[in-house]
Biopython code that builds the backbone (N, CA, C, O; Angstrom):
import numpy as np
from Bio.PDB.StructureBuilder import StructureBuilder

atoms = [
    (1, "MET", "N", (-27.376, 27.302, 1.699)),
    (1, "MET", "CA", (-27.482, 27.198, 0.183)),
    (1, "MET", "C", (-28.934, 26.682, -0.263)),
    (1, "MET", "O", (-29.489, 25.767, 0.344)),
    (2, "ASP", "N", (-29.426, 27.234, -1.200)),
    (2, "ASP", "CA", (-30.741, 26.802, -1.776)),
    (2, "ASP", "C", (-30.466, 25.518, -2.517)),
    (2, "ASP", "O", (-29.373, 25.291, -3.034)),
    (3, "ALA", "N", (-31.498, 24.676, -2.556)),
    (3, "ALA", "CA", (-31.475, 23.454, -3.258)),
    (3, "ALA", "C", (-31.454, 23.846, -4.738)),
    (3, "ALA", "O", (-32.075, 24.841, -5.113)),
    (4, "ILE", "N", (-30.758, 23.091, -5.579)),
    (4, "ILE", "CA", (-30.729, 23.348, -6.992)),
    (4, "ILE", "C", (-32.147, 23.267, -7.594)),
    (4, "ILE", "O", (-32.455, 23.907, -8.600)),
    (5, "SER", "N", (-32.954, 22.492, -6.969)),
    (5, "SER", "CA", (-34.352, 22.336, -7.494)),
    (5, "SER", "C", (-35.346, 23.406, -7.091)),
    (5, "SER", "O", (-36.493, 23.405, -7.540)),
    (6, "ASP", "N", (-34.914, 24.290, -6.270)),
    (6, "ASP", "CA", (-35.861, 25.436, -5.821)),
    (6, "ASP", "C", (-36.134, 26.228, -7.073)),
    (6, "ASP", "O", (-35.252, 26.604, -7.846)),
    (7, "LEU", "N", (-37.451, 26.458, -7.218)),
    (7, "LEU", "CA", (-37.944, 27.345, -8.279)),
    (7, "LEU", "C", (-37.886, 28.804, -7.913)),
    (7, "LEU", "O", (-38.094, 29.185, -6.761)),
    (8, "PRO", "N", (-37.600, 29.620, -8.914)),
    (8, "PRO", "CA", (-37.626, 31.035, -8.619)),
    (8, "PRO", "C", (-39.069, 31.586, -8.575)),
    (8, "PRO", "O", (-39.958, 31.047, -9.235)),
    (9, "MET", "N", (-39.284, 32.616, -7.827)),
    (9, "MET", "CA", (-40.630, 33.195, -7.634)),
    (9, "MET", "C", (-40.966, 33.843, -8.981)),
    (9, "MET", "O", (-40.096, 34.232, -9.760)),
    (10, "LEU", "N", (-42.316, 33.937, -9.212)),
    (10, "LEU", "CA", (-42.814, 34.382, -10.510)),
    (10, "LEU", "C", (-42.296, 35.693, -10.895)),
    (10, "LEU", "O", (-41.962, 35.847, -12.069)),
    (11, "HIS", "N", (-42.187, 36.628, -10.093)),
    (11, "HIS", "CA", (-41.931, 38.022, -10.523)),
    (11, "HIS", "C", (-40.563, 38.531, -9.970)),
    (11, "HIS", "O", (-40.312, 39.713, -9.733)),
    (12, "ASP", "N", (-39.714, 37.483, -9.796)),
    (12, "ASP", "CA", (-38.294, 37.817, -9.278)),
    (12, "ASP", "C", (-37.444, 38.062, -10.462)),
    (12, "ASP", "O", (-37.112, 37.161, -11.232)),
    (13, "MET", "N", (-37.084, 39.348, -10.597)),
    (13, "MET", "CA", (-36.258, 39.756, -11.755)),
    (13, "MET", "C", (-34.843, 39.218, -11.622)),
    (13, "MET", "O", (-34.143, 39.058, -12.622)),
    (14, "ASP", "N", (-34.455, 38.962, -10.506)),
    (14, "ASP", "CA", (-33.123, 38.419, -10.354)),
    (14, "ASP", "C", (-32.980, 36.862, -10.218)),
    (14, "ASP", "O", (-31.956, 36.298, -9.833)),
    (15, "ALA", "N", (-34.111, 36.263, -10.574)),
    (15, "ALA", "CA", (-34.184, 34.729, -10.658)),
    (15, "ALA", "C", (-33.183, 34.167, -11.654)),
    (15, "ALA", "O", (-32.899, 34.696, -12.729)),
    (16, "ASP", "N", (-32.687, 33.048, -11.181)),
    (16, "ASP", "CA", (-31.829, 32.233, -12.008)),
    (16, "ASP", "C", (-32.468, 31.088, -12.789)),
    (16, "ASP", "O", (-32.682, 30.024, -12.207)),
    (17, "TYR", "N", (-32.757, 31.235, -13.967)),
    (17, "TYR", "CA", (-33.517, 30.243, -14.734)),
    (17, "TYR", "C", (-32.498, 29.233, -15.526)),
    (17, "TYR", "O", (-32.907, 28.577, -16.484)),
    (18, "THR", "N", (-31.231, 29.156, -15.094)),
    (18, "THR", "CA", (-30.405, 28.203, -15.629)),
    (18, "THR", "C", (-30.933, 26.779, -15.391)),
    (18, "THR", "O", (-31.457, 26.508, -14.310)),
    (19, "PRO", "N", (-30.822, 25.934, -16.286)),
    (19, "PRO", "CA", (-31.273, 24.512, -16.147)),
    (19, "PRO", "C", (-30.605, 23.822, -14.994)),
    (19, "PRO", "O", (-29.437, 24.106, -14.729)),
    (20, "GLN", "N", (-31.262, 22.943, -14.296)),
    (20, "GLN", "CA", (-30.638, 22.268, -13.222)),
    (20, "GLN", "C", (-29.423, 21.524, -13.419)),
    (20, "GLN", "O", (-28.558, 21.426, -12.548)),
    (21, "TYR", "N", (-29.348, 20.961, -14.644)),
    (21, "TYR", "CA", (-28.132, 20.146, -14.935)),
    (21, "TYR", "C", (-26.847, 21.035, -15.164)),
    (21, "TYR", "O", (-25.703, 20.654, -14.916)),
    (22, "VAL", "N", (-27.171, 22.202, -15.642)),
    (22, "VAL", "CA", (-26.030, 23.219, -15.736)),
    (22, "VAL", "C", (-25.560, 23.598, -14.462)),
    (22, "VAL", "O", (-24.359, 23.636, -14.194)),
    (23, "LYS", "N", (-26.585, 23.922, -13.554)),
    (23, "LYS", "CA", (-26.130, 24.412, -12.173)),
    (23, "LYS", "C", (-25.280, 23.225, -11.444)),
    (23, "LYS", "O", (-24.238, 23.444, -10.827)),
    (24, "LEU", "N", (-25.847, 21.989, -11.595)),
    (24, "LEU", "CA", (-25.116, 20.934, -11.005)),
    (24, "LEU", "C", (-23.769, 20.632, -11.634)),
    (24, "LEU", "O", (-22.841, 20.228, -10.933)),
    (25, "ALA", "N", (-23.640, 20.821, -12.944)),
    (25, "ALA", "CA", (-22.405, 20.765, -13.640)),
    (25, "ALA", "C", (-21.256, 21.753, -13.140)),
    (25, "ALA", "O", (-20.064, 21.470, -13.025)),
    (26, "ARG", "N", (-21.847, 22.924, -12.878)),
    (26, "ARG", "CA", (-20.981, 24.026, -12.352)),
    (26, "ARG", "C", (-20.548, 23.800, -10.959)),
    (26, "ARG", "O", (-19.416, 24.147, -10.625)),
    (27, "ILE", "N", (-21.386, 23.226, -10.089)),
    (27, "ILE", "CA", (-20.934, 22.909, -8.801)),
    (27, "ILE", "C", (-19.887, 21.774, -8.754)),
    (27, "ILE", "O", (-18.874, 21.847, -8.060)),
    (28, "LEU", "N", (-20.197, 20.729, -9.532)),
    (28, "LEU", "CA", (-19.143, 19.573, -9.602)),
    (28, "LEU", "C", (-17.853, 20.079, -10.260)),
    (28, "LEU", "O", (-16.772, 19.690, -9.818)),
    (29, "ARG", "N", (-17.916, 20.941, -11.309)),
    (29, "ARG", "CA", (-16.690, 21.498, -11.895)),
    (29, "ARG", "C", (-15.883, 22.297, -10.851)),
    (29, "ARG", "O", (-14.654, 22.251, -10.807)),
    (30, "ASP", "N", (-16.582, 22.974, -10.077)),
    (30, "ASP", "CA", (-15.876, 23.847, -8.981)),
    (30, "ASP", "C", (-15.244, 22.888, -7.958)),
    (30, "ASP", "O", (-14.123, 23.162, -7.529)),
    (31, "LYS", "N", (-15.865, 21.818, -7.550)),
    (31, "LYS", "CA", (-15.342, 20.848, -6.636)),
    (31, "LYS", "C", (-14.148, 20.121, -7.324)),
    (31, "LYS", "O", (-13.156, 19.820, -6.660)),
    (32, "ILE", "N", (-14.231, 19.865, -8.532)),
    (32, "ILE", "CA", (-13.154, 19.251, -9.281)),
    (32, "ILE", "C", (-11.936, 20.187, -9.366)),
    (32, "ILE", "O", (-10.810, 19.780, -9.080)),
    (33, "GLU", "N", (-12.170, 21.395, -9.747)),
    (33, "GLU", "CA", (-11.066, 22.380, -9.854)),
    (33, "GLU", "C", (-10.481, 22.727, -8.482)),
    (33, "GLU", "O", (-9.306, 23.092, -8.444)),
    (34, "SER", "N", (-11.176, 22.647, -7.382)),
    (34, "SER", "CA", (-10.687, 22.974, -6.110)),
    (34, "SER", "C", (-10.095, 21.798, -5.363)),
    (34, "SER", "O", (-9.655, 21.880, -4.217)),
    (35, "ARG", "N", (-10.119, 20.659, -6.124)),
    (35, "ARG", "CA", (-9.588, 19.324, -5.702)),
    (35, "ARG", "C", (-10.322, 18.754, -4.496)),
    (35, "ARG", "O", (-9.710, 18.078, -3.669)),
    (36, "GLN", "N", (-11.603, 19.009, -4.382)),
    (36, "GLN", "CA", (-12.325, 18.281, -3.516)),
    (36, "GLN", "C", (-12.639, 16.905, -4.111)),
    (36, "GLN", "O", (-12.753, 15.917, -3.385)),
    (37, "TYR", "N", (-12.767, 16.858, -5.344)),
    (37, "TYR", "CA", (-12.859, 15.639, -6.072)),
    (37, "TYR", "C", (-11.580, 15.548, -6.999)),
    (37, "TYR", "O", (-11.419, 16.280, -7.976)),
    (38, "GLN", "N", (-10.663, 14.548, -6.580)),
    (38, "GLN", "CA", (-9.345, 14.499, -7.307)),
    (38, "GLN", "C", (-9.482, 13.342, -8.385)),
    (38, "GLN", "O", (-10.407, 12.532, -8.453)),
    (39, "GLN", "N", (-8.407, 13.428, -9.190)),
    (39, "GLN", "CA", (-8.367, 12.549, -10.359)),
    (39, "GLN", "C", (-8.513, 11.025, -9.913)),
    (39, "GLN", "O", (-7.831, 10.531, -9.015)),
    (40, "GLY", "N", (-9.447, 10.361, -10.618)),
    (40, "GLY", "CA", (-9.745, 8.900, -10.219)),
    (40, "GLY", "C", (-10.914, 8.832, -9.346)),
    (40, "GLY", "O", (-11.447, 7.734, -9.186)),
    (41, "HIS", "N", (-11.435, 9.995, -8.691)),
    (41, "HIS", "CA", (-12.547, 9.873, -7.850)),
    (41, "HIS", "C", (-13.858, 9.536, -8.506)),
    (41, "HIS", "O", (-14.294, 10.311, -9.357)),
    (42, "PRO", "N", (-14.502, 8.485, -8.197)),
    (42, "PRO", "CA", (-15.795, 8.092, -8.849)),
    (42, "PRO", "C", (-16.945, 9.148, -8.506)),
    (42, "PRO", "O", (-16.997, 9.736, -7.425)),
    (43, "LEU", "N", (-17.846, 9.320, -9.529)),
    (43, "LEU", "CA", (-18.977, 10.249, -9.316)),
    (43, "LEU", "C", (-20.214, 9.595, -9.827)),
    (43, "LEU", "O", (-20.694, 9.843, -10.933)),
    (44, "PRO", "N", (-20.728, 8.710, -8.932)),
    (44, "PRO", "CA", (-22.026, 7.955, -9.225)),
    (44, "PRO", "C", (-23.168, 8.940, -9.450)),
    (44, "PRO", "O", (-23.335, 9.838, -8.625)),
    (45, "ALA", "N", (-23.951, 8.833, -10.496)),
    (45, "ALA", "CA", (-25.079, 9.697, -10.674)),
    (45, "ALA", "C", (-26.176, 9.702, -9.555)),
    (45, "ALA", "O", (-26.731, 10.710, -9.119)),
    (46, "ALA", "N", (-26.391, 8.432, -9.171)),
    (46, "ALA", "CA", (-27.408, 8.254, -8.053)),
    (46, "ALA", "C", (-27.035, 9.010, -6.787)),
    (46, "ALA", "O", (-27.894, 9.653, -6.185)),
    (47, "LYS", "N", (-25.844, 8.952, -6.391)),
    (47, "LYS", "CA", (-25.379, 9.583, -5.241)),
    (47, "LYS", "C", (-25.393, 11.076, -5.342)),
    (47, "LYS", "O", (-25.729, 11.779, -4.389)),
    (48, "LEU", "N", (-25.007, 11.582, -6.568)),
    (48, "LEU", "CA", (-24.984, 12.995, -6.769)),
    (48, "LEU", "C", (-26.422, 13.556, -6.745)),
    (48, "LEU", "O", (-26.694, 14.609, -6.168)),
    (49, "ALA", "N", (-27.369, 12.766, -7.429)),
    (49, "ALA", "CA", (-28.711, 13.155, -7.307)),
    (49, "ALA", "C", (-29.345, 13.323, -5.876)),
    (49, "ALA", "O", (-30.043, 14.265, -5.503)),
    (50, "SER", "N", (-28.992, 12.311, -5.212)),
    (50, "SER", "CA", (-29.469, 12.337, -3.741)),
    (50, "SER", "C", (-28.934, 13.527, -2.983)),
    (50, "SER", "O", (-29.696, 14.279, -2.374)),
    (51, "GLU", "N", (-27.582, 13.707, -3.018)),
    (51, "GLU", "CA", (-26.864, 14.772, -2.373)),
    (51, "GLU", "C", (-27.381, 16.145, -2.747)),
    (51, "GLU", "O", (-27.528, 17.026, -1.900)),
    (52, "HIS", "N", (-27.673, 16.322, -4.118)),
    (52, "HIS", "CA", (-28.151, 17.733, -4.567)),
    (52, "HIS", "C", (-29.643, 17.869, -4.820)),
    (52, "HIS", "O", (-30.070, 18.838, -5.448)),
    (53, "ALA", "N", (-30.444, 16.926, -4.350)),
    (53, "ALA", "CA", (-31.874, 16.923, -4.425)),
    (53, "ALA", "C", (-32.402, 17.181, -5.854)),
    (53, "ALA", "O", (-33.244, 18.058, -6.045)),
    (54, "VAL", "N", (-31.914, 16.426, -6.852)),
    (54, "VAL", "CA", (-32.231, 16.479, -8.130)),
    (54, "VAL", "C", (-32.561, 15.052, -8.637)),
    (54, "VAL", "O", (-32.304, 14.085, -7.920)),
    (55, "SER", "N", (-33.116, 14.904, -9.837)),
    (55, "SER", "CA", (-33.430, 13.642, -10.355)),
    (55, "SER", "C", (-32.081, 12.997, -10.887)),
    (55, "SER", "O", (-31.090, 13.696, -11.099)),
    (56, "ILE", "N", (-32.096, 11.688, -11.082)),
    (56, "ILE", "CA", (-30.942, 11.045, -11.648)),
    (56, "ILE", "C", (-30.634, 11.577, -13.030)),
    (56, "ILE", "O", (-29.474, 11.719, -13.418)),
    (57, "ARG", "N", (-31.696, 11.870, -13.766)),
    (57, "ARG", "CA", (-31.566, 12.362, -15.152)),
    (57, "ARG", "C", (-30.801, 13.677, -15.145)),
    (57, "ARG", "O", (-29.950, 13.903, -16.006)),
    (58, "VAL", "N", (-31.083, 14.509, -14.225)),
    (58, "VAL", "CA", (-30.428, 15.790, -14.139)),
    (58, "VAL", "C", (-28.936, 15.503, -13.903)),
    (58, "VAL", "O", (-28.083, 16.120, -14.541)),
    (59, "ALA", "N", (-28.612, 14.555, -12.975)),
    (59, "ALA", "CA", (-27.250, 14.230, -12.643)),
    (59, "ALA", "C", (-26.606, 13.609, -13.913)),
    (59, "ALA", "O", (-25.492, 13.987, -14.275)),
    (60, "TRP", "N", (-27.243, 12.737, -14.535)),
    (60, "TRP", "CA", (-26.544, 12.173, -15.783)),
    (60, "TRP", "C", (-26.327, 13.316, -16.799)),
    (60, "TRP", "O", (-25.275, 13.356, -17.437)),
    (61, "HIS", "N", (-27.254, 14.209, -16.960)),
    (61, "HIS", "CA", (-26.872, 15.305, -17.993)),
    (61, "HIS", "C", (-25.692, 16.161, -17.493)),
    (61, "HIS", "O", (-24.870, 16.568, -18.314)),
    (62, "ALA", "N", (-25.578, 16.440, -16.247)),
    (62, "ALA", "CA", (-24.568, 17.269, -15.694)),
    (62, "ALA", "C", (-23.217, 16.505, -15.864)),
    (62, "ALA", "O", (-22.193, 17.135, -16.127)),
    (63, "LEU", "N", (-23.211, 15.100, -15.708)),
    (63, "LEU", "CA", (-22.037, 14.466, -15.919)),
    (63, "LEU", "C", (-21.682, 14.299, -17.395)),
    (63, "LEU", "O", (-20.503, 14.207, -17.738)),
    (64, "GLU", "N", (-22.679, 14.259, -18.266)),
    (64, "GLU", "CA", (-22.368, 14.349, -19.625)),
    (64, "GLU", "C", (-21.753, 15.518, -20.156)),
    (64, "GLU", "O", (-20.893, 15.499, -21.037)),
    (65, "MET", "N", (-22.306, 16.750, -19.488)),
    (65, "MET", "CA", (-21.676, 18.063, -19.856)),
    (65, "MET", "C", (-20.208, 18.027, -19.376)),
    (65, "MET", "O", (-19.339, 18.438, -20.145)),
    (66, "LEU", "N", (-19.874, 17.552, -18.130)),
    (66, "LEU", "CA", (-18.503, 17.550, -17.623)),
    (66, "LEU", "C", (-17.620, 16.627, -18.538)),
    (66, "LEU", "O", (-16.467, 16.941, -18.832)),
    (67, "ALA", "N", (-18.184, 15.543, -18.947)),
    (67, "ALA", "CA", (-17.443, 14.651, -19.925)),
    (67, "ALA", "C", (-17.093, 15.399, -21.252)),
    (67, "ALA", "O", (-15.987, 15.307, -21.786)),
    (68, "ALA", "N", (-18.028, 16.076, -21.692)),
    (68, "ALA", "CA", (-17.786, 16.788, -23.098)),
    (68, "ALA", "C", (-16.781, 17.921, -22.889)),
    (68, "ALA", "O", (-16.233, 18.406, -23.879)),
    (69, "ASN", "N", (-16.496, 18.383, -21.631)),
    (69, "ASN", "CA", (-15.514, 19.367, -21.241)),
    (69, "ASN", "C", (-14.200, 18.797, -20.711)),
    (69, "ASN", "O", (-13.298, 19.506, -20.266)),
    (70, "LYS", "N", (-14.155, 17.440, -20.792)),
    (70, "LYS", "CA", (-12.840, 16.775, -20.347)),
    (70, "LYS", "C", (-12.649, 16.751, -18.799)),
    (70, "LYS", "O", (-11.524, 16.519, -18.355)),
    (71, "TYR", "N", (-13.655, 16.969, -17.989)),
    (71, "TYR", "CA", (-13.509, 16.836, -16.509)),
    (71, "TYR", "C", (-13.637, 15.410, -16.005)),
    (71, "TYR", "O", (-12.988, 14.974, -15.054)),
    (72, "VAL", "N", (-14.530, 14.708, -16.715)),
    (72, "VAL", "CA", (-14.745, 13.301, -16.235)),
    (72, "VAL", "C", (-14.812, 12.335, -17.379)),
    (72, "VAL", "O", (-14.948, 12.806, -18.508)),
    (73, "HIS", "N", (-14.739, 11.132, -17.230)),
    (73, "HIS", "CA", (-14.720, 10.059, -18.187)),
    (73, "HIS", "C", (-15.382, 8.822, -17.614)),
    (73, "HIS", "O", (-15.352, 8.651, -16.396)),
    (74, "ARG", "N", (-15.976, 7.952, -18.408)),
    (74, "ARG", "CA", (-16.324, 6.718, -17.884)),
    (74, "ARG", "C", (-15.928, 5.680, -18.968)),
    (74, "ARG", "O", (-16.002, 5.946, -20.167)),
    (75, "SER", "N", (-15.498, 4.469, -18.483)),
    (75, "SER", "CA", (-14.920, 3.499, -19.345)),
    (75, "SER", "C", (-15.995, 2.680, -20.055)),
    (75, "SER", "O", (-15.702, 2.074, -21.086)),
    (76, "GLY", "N", (-17.186, 2.638, -19.563)),
    (76, "GLY", "CA", (-18.295, 1.781, -20.234)),
    (76, "GLY", "C", (-19.667, 2.305, -19.880)),
    (76, "GLY", "O", (-19.776, 3.089, -18.936)),
    (77, "SER", "N", (-20.691, 1.935, -20.556)),
    (77, "SER", "CA", (-22.043, 2.383, -20.296)),
    (77, "SER", "C", (-22.602, 2.097, -18.901)),
    (77, "SER", "O", (-23.519, 2.772, -18.432)),
    (78, "PHE", "N", (-22.032, 1.089, -18.255)),
    (78, "PHE", "CA", (-22.579, 0.726, -16.963)),
    (78, "PHE", "C", (-21.623, 1.111, -15.793)),
    (78, "PHE", "O", (-21.900, 0.725, -14.658)),
    (79, "SER", "N", (-20.578, 1.812, -16.012)),
    (79, "SER", "CA", (-19.590, 2.213, -15.049)),
    (79, "SER", "C", (-19.953, 3.689, -14.706)),
    (79, "SER", "O", (-20.598, 4.431, -15.447)),
    (80, "ALA", "N", (-19.425, 4.033, -13.412)),
    (80, "ALA", "CA", (-19.690, 5.473, -13.042)),
    (80, "ALA", "C", (-18.599, 6.384, -13.689)),
    (80, "ALA", "O", (-17.508, 5.938, -14.043)),
    (81, "TYR", "N", (-18.937, 7.578, -13.808)),
    (81, "TYR", "CA", (-17.917, 8.549, -14.252)),
    (81, "TYR", "C", (-16.848, 8.715, -13.237)),
    (81, "TYR", "O", (-17.133, 8.661, -12.041)),
    (82, "GLU", "N", (-15.559, 8.926, -13.671)),
    (82, "GLU", "CA", (-14.473, 9.275, -12.770)),
    (82, "GLU", "C", (-13.881, 10.568, -13.212)),
    (82, "GLU", "O", (-13.881, 10.888, -14.401)),
    (83, "VAL", "N", (-13.358, 11.345, -12.236)),
    (83, "VAL", "CA", (-12.677, 12.549, -12.549)),
    (83, "VAL", "C", (-11.375, 12.322, -13.293)),
    (83, "VAL", "O", (-10.540, 11.553, -12.817)),
    (84, "THR", "N", (-11.172, 12.929, -14.391)),
    (84, "THR", "CA", (-10.042, 12.895, -15.125)),
    (84, "THR", "C", (-9.275, 14.089, -15.304)),
    (84, "THR", "O", (-8.157, 14.040, -15.818)),
    (85, "TRP", "N", (-9.831, 15.234, -14.890)),
    (85, "TRP", "CA", (-9.164, 16.665, -15.029)),
    (85, "TRP", "C", (-8.037, 16.699, -13.998)),
    (85, "TRP", "O", (-8.088, 16.233, -12.860)),
    (86, "GLN", "N", (-6.954, 17.361, -14.609)),
    (86, "GLN", "CA", (-5.829, 17.701, -13.831)),
    (86, "GLN", "C", (-5.479, 19.134, -13.785)),
    (86, "GLN", "O", (-5.504, 19.746, -14.853)),
    (87, "ALA", "N", (-5.165, 19.739, -12.735)),
    (87, "ALA", "CA", (-4.892, 21.254, -12.704)),
    (87, "ALA", "C", (-3.653, 21.394, -13.578)),
    (87, "ALA", "O", (-2.719, 20.595, -13.528)),
    (88, "GLY", "N", (-3.700, 22.512, -14.425)),
    (88, "GLY", "CA", (-2.638, 22.801, -15.173)),
    (88, "GLY", "C", (-2.503, 22.095, -16.567)),
    (88, "GLY", "O", (-1.632, 22.392, -17.385)),
    (89, "ALA", "N", (-3.459, 21.129, -16.751)),
    (89, "ALA", "CA", (-3.375, 20.400, -17.999)),
    (89, "ALA", "C", (-4.082, 20.937, -19.081)),
    (89, "ALA", "O", (-4.059, 20.373, -20.175)),
]
sb = StructureBuilder()
sb.init_structure("model")
sb.init_model(0)
sb.init_chain("A")
sb.init_seg("    ")
for serial, (resi, resn, name, xyz) in enumerate(atoms, 1):
    if name == "N":
        sb.init_residue(resn, " ", resi, " ")
    sb.init_atom(name, np.array(xyz, "f"), 0.0, 1.0, " ", f" {name:<3s}", serial, name[0])
structure = sb.get_structure()
């Protein structure tokens, strides 16, 4: 699998120019929906950034996107996001 941060070649017509945070959000959403990450599972931004070779800012934006779509939630500004999504809900 290519790293999220890999840039497309200049003249590649099939290149994916989707922002990194959207790509990461999709990966995390798929892991949540496939139950690799279950309800209550913490998703620390620093760990996700390291695992997916992106900046912590990219990880934060991905988690914010998932929160806006009700996949994750965090109880306070200094706490990690946790999975809240349930299958069939």
